[in-house]
C-alpha atoms as one frame of an Amber mdcrd trajectory, in Angstrom:
protein
  -0.042  -0.037  -0.074   1.164   3.348  -0.966   2.289   5.493   2.081  -0.144
   8.365   2.818   0.580  11.803   4.160  -0.045  12.196   7.949   1.020  14.744
  10.403   3.249  13.601  13.608   0.478  15.031  15.839  -1.797  12.159  14.641
   0.052   9.333  15.247  -0.696   9.195  19.154  -4.239   9.560  18.224  -3.795
   6.423  15.607  -1.965   4.560  18.462  -4.571   5.146  20.727  -7.453   3.883
  18.135  -5.638   0.728  17.604  -4.903  -0.140  21.357  -8.443   0.565  22.165
  -9.643  -1.911  19.104  -7.330  -4.977  19.417  -5.942  -4.794  23.149  -6.840
  -5.661  26.609  -5.489  -7.386  29.556  -5.904 -10.851  27.850  -5.068  -9.615
  24.341  -1.730  -8.355  23.842   0.384  -6.520  21.006   4.229  -6.379  19.955
   5.744  -3.575  18.007   5.525  -5.658  14.437   1.732  -6.071  15.041   1.443
  -2.399  15.480   3.580  -1.624  12.608   1.514  -3.803  10.235  -1.840  -2.524
  11.252  -0.254   0.960  10.934   0.918   0.060   7.298  -2.120  -2.096   6.082
  -5.167   0.329   7.705  -3.679   3.675   7.863  -0.828   3.586   4.817   1.560
   4.593   7.585   5.253   3.502   7.501   6.913   4.207  10.817  10.276   3.403
  12.292  10.134   0.510  15.034  11.736   2.766  17.915   8.782   5.192  17.248
   6.234   2.828  18.821   7.655   2.291  22.379   8.475   6.005  22.400   4.779
   6.961  21.801   3.505   4.219  24.007   5.620   5.626  27.080   4.301   9.387
  26.159   0.970   8.405  26.309   1.384   6.484  29.522   3.592   8.939  31.347
   2.355  12.318  30.049  -1.450  11.659  29.014  -1.747   9.308  32.077  -3.274
   6.349  29.967  -3.175   2.998  31.631  -0.987   1.226  29.200   1.344  -1.970
  30.283   4.373  -1.975  28.533   6.978  -5.337  28.668   9.644  -6.816  26.884
   8.245 -10.238  26.936   4.406 -10.054  26.971   4.291  -6.905  24.576   1.878
  -3.953  25.457  -1.802  -3.409  26.006  -4.555  -0.993  27.263  -5.131  -2.278
  30.708  -8.395  -0.570  31.668 -11.230   1.347  30.124 -14.121   3.651  31.238
 -16.461   0.387  31.558 -16.036  -3.093  32.552 -17.046  -5.713  30.435 -19.875
  -6.976  32.804 -21.170  -3.333  32.476 -21.203  -3.145  28.782 -23.250  -6.302
  29.027 -25.571  -4.980  31.256 -26.069  -1.951  29.134 -26.336  -4.147  25.965
 -28.840  -6.829  27.710 -31.081  -3.641  28.917 -31.232  -2.201  25.455 -31.958
  -5.586  24.055 -34.686  -6.519  26.286 -36.350  -3.134  26.054 -39.291  -3.329
  23.809 -39.606   0.280  23.458 -36.314   0.853  21.397 -36.888  -0.703  18.180
 -34.773  -3.435  16.370 -33.164  -1.000  14.293 -32.051   1.129  16.989 -31.352
  -1.510  19.445 -28.841  -2.836  16.817 -27.024   0.647  16.348 -26.708   1.250
  20.051 -25.354  -2.258  20.795 -22.698  -1.969  18.008 -21.758   1.382  19.654
 -21.606   0.040  23.213 -19.373  -2.814  21.637 -17.057  -0.509  20.216 -16.053
   0.679  23.471 -14.314  -2.491  24.107 -11.698  -4.356  21.968 -12.849  -6.353
  18.943 -12.250  -9.489  21.242 -15.321  -8.158  23.187 -17.816  -9.038  20.355
 -16.813 -12.935  20.504 -18.512 -12.686  24.047 -21.896 -11.420  22.426 -22.443
 -14.288  19.640 -23.480 -16.696  22.437 -26.394 -14.213  23.600 -29.459 -14.400
  21.965 -32.490 -12.088  21.888 -36.024 -13.353  21.639 -37.528 -11.848  18.581
 -41.008 -12.416  19.844 -40.370  -9.337  22.178 -42.556  -7.070  20.362 -40.266
  -4.081  20.158 -41.665  -0.874  18.898 -41.410  -0.051  14.979 -41.170   3.741
  16.032 -37.732   4.734  15.503 -38.334   8.359  16.336 -38.524   7.685  20.235
 -35.009   9.305  21.147 -34.726  12.031  18.507 -38.311  13.072  19.976 -36.869
  13.103  23.648 -34.456  15.569  22.314 -36.950  17.678  20.770 -39.262  17.893
  23.530 -36.301  18.931  25.815 -35.598  21.561  23.432 -39.243  22.768  23.517
 -39.275  22.846  27.424 -36.231  24.570  27.573 -37.060  27.140  25.156 -40.612
  27.517  26.522 -42.086  26.421  23.062 -45.175  24.336  22.081 -45.017  21.080
  20.159 -46.861  19.517  17.141 -47.145  15.680  16.472 -49.229  12.987  15.517
 -50.364  10.700  17.937 -51.315   6.952  16.823 -53.854   4.890  18.564 -55.195
   1.353  17.727 -58.775   0.605  17.491 -60.379  -2.557  15.970 -57.038  -3.871
  14.289 -56.570  -0.265  12.562 -54.615   2.814  13.205 -55.940   6.269  13.870
 -53.820   9.327  13.992 -54.513  12.674  15.408 -52.841  15.959  14.986 -52.050
  17.325  18.361 -50.432  20.669  19.509 -49.808  20.916  23.219 -47.647  22.560
  25.921 -44.937  19.890  27.281 -44.158  19.885  30.638 -41.796  16.891  31.316
 -40.981  13.713  29.969 -41.585  10.681  32.623 -40.009   7.352  32.331 -41.843
   4.577  34.359 -42.005   0.744  33.847 -39.553   0.828  31.021 -41.557   3.461
  28.960 -41.411   7.011  28.119 -44.380   9.190  28.491 -44.809  13.104  27.221
 -47.053  15.001  29.981 -48.700  18.134  28.834 -50.116  21.235  30.750 -53.513
  19.372  30.969 -52.139  16.521  32.732 -52.712  14.093  30.091 -49.930  11.328
  29.353 -48.927  10.165  25.778 -46.456   7.100  25.475 -43.696   8.420  23.186
 -43.822   5.178  20.978 -47.081   6.364  19.880 -45.963   9.806  18.688 -44.349
  10.632  15.165 -43.523  13.689  13.053 -42.977  15.823  16.202 -41.972  19.728
  15.445 -40.808  22.243  17.954 -43.232  25.414  17.522 -40.549  28.003  17.943
 -43.153  30.706  17.017 -45.535  29.481  19.836 -44.255  30.242  23.190 -45.985
  29.544  26.672 -45.163  30.543  30.081 -42.887  28.113  31.843 -43.974  26.849
  35.193 -41.854  25.233  37.850 -42.503  21.466  37.953 -41.308  19.491  40.892
 -37.727  19.348  42.081 -35.902  21.338  39.337 -32.596  20.377  40.462 -30.758
  17.433  39.657 -33.905  15.602  38.623 -32.188  13.001  36.644 -29.530  12.051
  38.992 -31.921  11.926  42.299 -34.244   9.397  41.331 -35.869   9.354  44.919
 -36.615  13.198  44.238 -37.194  12.849  40.423 -40.884  12.661  40.435 -41.570
  14.856  43.636 -44.478  17.040  42.660 -45.192  15.359  39.330 -48.272  13.731
  39.487 -48.601  10.201  37.722 -50.696   8.394  35.479 -53.093   6.683  38.120
 -52.304   3.054  36.928 -48.530   4.348  37.416 -48.972   5.801  40.824 -46.988
   4.268  43.550 -49.084   3.007  46.603 -48.851   0.824  49.493 -50.653  -2.732
  48.983 -51.341  -5.433  51.695 -52.254  -8.924  50.933 -52.217 -12.350  52.431
 -50.300 -14.863  50.505 -48.448 -18.357  50.888 -44.989 -19.546  50.923 -45.391
 -20.921  47.355 -44.912 -17.345  45.734 -42.452 -15.644  48.203 -39.780 -15.895
  45.410 -42.049 -14.426  42.728 -43.124 -11.716  45.342 -39.454 -10.570  46.032
 -38.621 -10.980  42.366 -41.415  -8.629  41.393 -41.338  -5.930  44.062 -37.703
  -5.923  45.023 -35.445  -7.508  47.920 -34.898  -4.358  50.143 -36.561  -3.851
  53.302 -38.240  -0.814  52.188 -39.729  -2.655  49.014 -41.310  -5.601  50.660
 -42.135  -6.369  54.114 -43.288 -10.407  54.930 -44.383 -11.342  58.085 -46.221
 -14.471  59.545 -49.864 -13.662  60.137 -50.722 -13.219  63.845 -53.091 -16.119
  65.191 -53.403 -17.571  61.761 -54.658 -21.162  61.796 -54.756 -22.964  58.482
 -57.496 -25.476  59.754 -59.854 -22.224  60.385 -59.106 -20.822  56.920 -62.300
 -21.166  54.911 -61.106 -19.421  51.722 -58.358 -21.535  50.420 -57.977 -22.116
  47.018 -54.338 -23.523  46.205 -52.432 -22.540  49.021 -52.850 -21.528  52.896
 -52.570 -17.507  53.039 -50.282 -17.843  56.181 -48.195 -14.631  55.424 -49.050
 -10.883  55.206 -47.009  -9.062  52.640 -46.710  -4.997  52.435 -45.230  -3.842
  49.266 -44.963  -0.299  47.767 -45.580  -0.643  43.899 -47.639   0.762  41.151
 -51.085  -0.241  40.611 -50.231  -1.558  36.974 -47.548  -3.800  38.331 -49.837
  -4.861  41.109 -52.692  -5.883  39.057 -50.335  -7.759  36.584 -49.074  -9.677
  39.761 -52.656 -10.414  40.932 -53.827 -11.563  37.542 -50.755 -13.807  37.685
 -51.177 -15.286  41.092 -54.766 -15.085  41.627 -55.191 -18.359  43.517 -52.406
 -17.584  45.983 -53.211 -14.222  47.534 -56.018 -12.174  48.866 -55.698  -8.351
  48.685 -56.380  -6.481  51.927 -55.796  -2.750  51.333 -56.407  -0.348  49.509
 -60.116  -1.351  49.460 -60.656   0.156  45.986 -57.954  -2.356  44.400 -59.634
  -5.032  46.521 -62.887  -4.367  44.778 -61.381  -3.606  41.400 -59.922  -7.417
  41.572 -63.173  -9.012  42.883 -64.938  -7.247  39.716 -62.060  -8.778  37.606
 -62.822 -12.046  38.963 -66.700 -11.989  38.439 -65.844 -10.679  34.867 -63.473
 -13.569  34.331 -66.266 -16.128  35.987 -69.028 -14.832  33.565 -66.588 -15.434
  30.317 -65.751 -18.829  31.668 -69.481 -19.618  32.474 -68.473 -20.452  35.962
 -71.806 -18.375  37.034 -74.223 -20.671  34.707 -76.901 -22.535  36.430
């Protein structure tokens, strides 16, 4: 390959790029390897002595964690992320159904590029269930940027909102005042000034209406809202199905593990205790198991309703009363559908 012209100032950047791409504590490189890549990929012919000189400069003057040895070669010893942290990010993206397949693939490739080429070999044995039902809307994240811009500039937004009715899709043009973006149960919502919530995966063709301004009002805790998750929704009303509530119910030992997996393992997330003066022989409402435990969990109505439907034979809701009554109505409707109340 014919040598290309390059400035001496570019060489350290190129060497860093090669180190990031090909080396890690388990995969080392020698001077000849570096010289071959410089020639084949960059068209650069370099004196052998220039390699250790630039490596030491990057290590001693730039503070890069580069290990240089005589017998084992050299390598980039540490990075911003550890391998298991990158895998966690990749798994989160792959399993999130509100990120489209194309966006997921692009994001995963970018994350994988933060490690060496050798890292990609560890990903080939991880498979994603294609039946996950990911959204086909690839505008979700660009719309987040646009909504943030609109809120920061006190500008209204215009967009198309899609709703599914009887296996057809209807579209509605909406012009509204955005107040915040809410991330709940792995889904993004746009909240407007009329306290309406719109799932972002249903929003398309969003435009910022810079000519239409609104008076911006304080909303909850404006300081470090993203970083302080405990205070992130302080003063921001949630959709009723995503509102956090305390739920008390009786349950049995058969679903204790499911209970903890669903609601958490911290003491503040789940409290489980033996029911006082409980006597299984006196229990008149046994379905599948004895309800010898009392559990108190902090969760959303949506999560609790899903959990109830999955474990209806193993729990009895005690409080709040409206949730208990709602579940009873579910039972009655289900019984009617399946003919349980027919004579």
